LODOSE-982722 format. One record per residue (C-alpha): x, y negated, z negated; residue number from 1. Coordinates in nm, 4 decimals, m for minus. Each point is the difference from the previous one (the first is absolute). Layout:
! residues N
+----------+----------+----------+-----+
|        X |        Y |        Z | num |
+----------+----------+----------+-----+
|        X |        Y |        Z | NUM |
...
+----------+----------+----------+-----+
***
This chain:
! residues 150
+----------+----------+----------+-----+
|        X |        Y |        Z | num |
+----------+----------+----------+-----+
|  m0.3772 |  m1.2533 |   1.3287 |   1 |
|  m0.1234 |   0.2386 |   0.2622 |   2 |
|  m0.3226 |   0.2538 |  m0.0311 |   3 |
|   0.2227 |   0.2955 |  m0.0844 |   4 |
|   0.1758 |  m0.1785 |  m0.2819 |   5 |
|  m0.3047 |  m0.1438 |  m0.1452 |   6 |
|  m0.1823 |   0.3429 |   0.0173 |   7 |
|   0.3116 |   0.1704 |  m0.1854 |   8 |
|   0.0077 |  m0.3043 |  m0.2814 |   9 |
|  m0.3718 |   0.0368 |  m0.0251 |  10 |
|   0.0200 |   0.3743 |  m0.0538 |  11 |
|   0.2721 |  m0.0546 |  m0.2577 |  12 |
|  m0.1988 |  m0.2531 |  m0.1835 |  13 |
|  m0.3329 |   0.1845 |   0.0105 |  14 |
|   0.1394 |   0.3266 |  m0.0788 |  15 |
|   0.2329 |  m0.1134 |  m0.2835 |  16 |
|  m0.0943 |   0.1701 |  m0.3200 |  17 |
|  m0.0249 |  m0.1630 |  m0.3250 |  18 |
|   0.2782 |   0.1160 |  m0.2717 |  19 |
|  m0.2778 |   0.2084 |  m0.1756 |  20 |
|  m0.0790 |   0.1798 |   0.2960 |  21 |
|   0.3457 |   0.1220 |   0.0818 |  22 |
|  m0.0916 |   0.4176 |   0.0256 |  23 |
|  m0.3144 |  m0.0515 |   0.1979 |  24 |
|  m0.0263 |   0.0210 |   0.3992 |  25 |
|  m0.1329 |  m0.2434 |   0.2311 |  26 |
|  m0.1771 |   0.1100 |   0.3283 |  27 |
|  m0.0353 |  m0.2206 |   0.2959 |  28 |
|  m0.0521 |   0.0040 |   0.3604 |  29 |
|   0.2911 |  m0.0531 |   0.2214 |  30 |
|  m0.0241 |   0.0413 |   0.4023 |  31 |
|  m0.3321 |   0.1586 |  m0.0390 |  32 |
|   0.0934 |   0.2708 |  m0.2470 |  33 |
|  m0.0200 |   0.0300 |  m0.3586 |  34 |
|   0.3530 |  m0.0141 |  m0.1782 |  35 |
|   0.0845 |   0.0093 |  m0.3611 |  36 |
|   0.2731 |  m0.2126 |  m0.1562 |  37 |
|   0.1268 |   0.2159 |  m0.3011 |  38 |
|   0.1010 |  m0.2207 |  m0.3026 |  39 |
|   0.3126 |   0.0776 |  m0.1899 |  40 |
|  m0.0265 |   0.2851 |  m0.2058 |  41 |
|   0.2322 |  m0.1554 |  m0.2738 |  42 |
|  m0.0819 |  m0.3432 |  m0.1419 |  43 |
|   0.3409 |  m0.1508 |   0.0400 |  44 |
|  m0.0998 |  m0.3111 |  m0.1217 |  45 |
|  m0.1712 |   0.1179 |  m0.3178 |  46 |
|   0.2977 |   0.2118 |  m0.0722 |  47 |
|   0.2394 |  m0.2815 |  m0.0029 |  48 |
|  m0.2233 |  m0.2219 |  m0.1984 |  49 |
|   0.0232 |   0.2518 |  m0.2711 |  50 |
|   0.3791 |  m0.0714 |  m0.0672 |  51 |
|   0.0959 |  m0.1438 |  m0.3292 |  52 |
|   0.1494 |  m0.3597 |   0.1113 |  53 |
|  m0.0522 |  m0.2245 |   0.2887 |  54 |
|   0.3323 |   0.0595 |   0.1578 |  55 |
|  m0.0747 |   0.3834 |  m0.0104 |  56 |
|  m0.3200 |  m0.0748 |   0.1752 |  57 |
|   0.1343 |  m0.2135 |   0.2610 |  58 |
|   0.3079 |   0.2478 |   0.0569 |  59 |
|  m0.2625 |   0.2691 |   0.0545 |  60 |
|  m0.2063 |  m0.2018 |   0.2244 |  61 |
|   0.3063 |  m0.1027 |   0.2106 |  62 |
|   0.1381 |   0.3617 |   0.0362 |  63 |
|  m0.3518 |   0.1198 |   0.0821 |  64 |
|  m0.0406 |  m0.2979 |   0.2740 |  65 |
|   0.3461 |   0.0893 |   0.1397 |  66 |
|  m0.1078 |   0.3594 |   0.0376 |  67 |
|  m0.3289 |  m0.0716 |   0.1660 |  68 |
|   0.1737 |  m0.2580 |   0.2373 |  69 |
|   0.2312 |   0.2792 |   0.1161 |  70 |
|  m0.2851 |   0.2313 |   0.0565 |  71 |
|  m0.1829 |  m0.2502 |   0.2296 |  72 |
|   0.3396 |  m0.0733 |   0.1860 |  73 |
|   0.0217 |   0.3916 |   0.0569 |  74 |
|  m0.3684 |   0.0279 |   0.1033 |  75 |
|   0.0534 |  m0.3056 |   0.2418 |  76 |
|   0.2926 |   0.1539 |   0.1760 |  77 |
|  m0.2149 |   0.3247 |   0.0753 |  78 |
|  m0.2939 |  m0.2214 |   0.1147 |  79 |
|   0.2303 |  m0.2182 |   0.2153 |  80 |
|   0.1193 |   0.2915 |   0.1809 |  81 |
|  m0.3474 |   0.1511 |   0.0341 |  82 |
|  m0.1266 |  m0.3302 |   0.1391 |  83 |
|   0.2890 |  m0.0078 |   0.2304 |  84 |
|  m0.0860 |   0.3410 |   0.1501 |  85 |
|  m0.3639 |  m0.0877 |   0.0204 |  86 |
|   0.0624 |  m0.3052 |   0.1704 |  87 |
|   0.2324 |   0.1753 |   0.2582 |  88 |
|  m0.2628 |   0.2546 |   0.0920 |  89 |
|  m0.3197 |  m0.2051 |  m0.0228 |  90 |
|  m0.1199 |  m0.3091 |   0.1807 |  91 |
|  m0.2460 |  m0.0614 |  m0.2708 |  92 |
|   0.2525 |  m0.0104 |  m0.2713 |  93 |
|   0.2007 |  m0.3006 |   0.1534 |  94 |
|   0.0943 |  m0.2270 |  m0.2547 |  95 |
|  m0.0256 |   0.2409 |  m0.2985 |  96 |
|   0.3604 |  m0.0427 |  m0.0910 |  97 |
|  m0.0284 |  m0.3798 |  m0.0239 |  98 |
|  m0.3216 |   0.0424 |  m0.1975 |  99 |
|   0.1773 |   0.2171 |  m0.2520 | 100 |
|   0.2789 |  m0.2607 |  m0.0470 | 101 |
|  m0.2425 |  m0.2772 |  m0.0149 | 102 |
|  m0.1965 |   0.2035 |  m0.2594 | 103 |
|   0.3192 |   0.0304 |  m0.2059 | 104 |
|   0.0618 |  m0.3793 |  m0.0056 | 105 |
|  m0.3554 |  m0.0945 |  m0.0644 | 106 |
|  m0.0402 |   0.2614 |  m0.2808 | 107 |
|   0.3035 |  m0.1334 |  m0.1611 | 108 |
|  m0.1025 |  m0.3634 |   0.0195 | 109 |
|  m0.3231 |   0.1193 |  m0.1450 | 110 |
|   0.1426 |   0.1777 |  m0.2799 | 111 |
|   0.2091 |  m0.2806 |  m0.0927 | 112 |
|  m0.2758 |  m0.2639 |   0.0115 | 113 |
|  m0.2542 |   0.2071 |  m0.1990 | 114 |
|   0.2438 |   0.0984 |  m0.2542 | 115 |
|   0.1509 |  m0.3471 |  m0.0345 | 116 |
|  m0.3670 |  m0.1295 |  m0.0765 | 117 |
|  m0.0557 |   0.2669 |  m0.2564 | 118 |
|   0.3228 |  m0.0858 |  m0.1580 | 119 |
|  m0.1109 |  m0.3799 |  m0.0162 | 120 |
|  m0.3237 |   0.0981 |  m0.1545 | 121 |
|   0.1903 |   0.1056 |  m0.2959 | 122 |
|   0.0803 |  m0.3637 |  m0.0433 | 123 |
|   0.3819 |   0.0635 |  m0.0589 | 124 |
|  m0.0837 |   0.2391 |  m0.2866 | 125 |
|   0.2578 |   0.2614 |  m0.0984 | 126 |
|  m0.1764 |   0.2794 |   0.1785 | 127 |
|  m0.0067 |  m0.2003 |   0.3404 | 128 |
|   0.3269 |   0.1768 |   0.1435 | 129 |
|  m0.1452 |   0.3388 |  m0.1033 | 130 |
|  m0.3368 |  m0.0875 |   0.1663 | 131 |
|   0.1834 |  m0.1011 |   0.3080 | 132 |
|   0.1794 |   0.3386 |   0.0179 | 133 |
|  m0.3091 |   0.1987 |  m0.0914 | 134 |
|  m0.1815 |  m0.1630 |   0.2830 | 135 |
|   0.2818 |   0.0870 |   0.2365 | 136 |
|  m0.0082 |   0.3646 |  m0.1195 | 137 |
|  m0.3721 |   0.0262 |   0.0376 | 138 |
|  m0.0187 |  m0.1571 |   0.3571 | 139 |
|   0.3143 |   0.2193 |   0.1038 | 140 |
|  m0.1792 |   0.3063 |  m0.1095 | 141 |
|  m0.3033 |  m0.0797 |   0.1992 | 142 |
|   0.2017 |  m0.0991 |   0.2970 | 143 |
|   0.1993 |   0.3417 |  m0.0284 | 144 |
|  m0.3281 |   0.1863 |  m0.0195 | 145 |
|  m0.1437 |  m0.1484 |   0.3118 | 146 |
|   0.3479 |   0.0625 |   0.1923 | 147 |
|  m0.0491 |   0.3475 |  m0.0875 | 148 |
|  m0.3268 |   0.0290 |   0.1816 | 149 |
|   0.1945 |  m0.0076 |   0.3078 | 150 |
+----------+----------+----------+-----+
***
């Protein structure tokens, strides 16, 4: 893994919020300036877990994840265009498109691996699938908030 990817994954892991802190802000330093990663204002996972039955919980989680993934795809289209323009006009930005594409792949692998681990920690219990979806939602929310910083 290259340095940029490690840095991105580390920022995702370190900046990842625990479920109980879904409405607070994280502040960090990126490229020498202070930035704020806004957490989602709505606790999607908590809202879904209030459903009556497990199938209703899972359907809510699946729908929420699909919506978030759609928002991420839309944001990545915009960022890819911005990266292409930046790469064209700035010698110092050469490789930014490839770095973005690599970040997308590495993030997907990270999300899959971490959420699979959380699912396995449920030891095959009835909430394992719901926990997997909840993990994917929380990581995707964080990823989307990071993408919106650019």
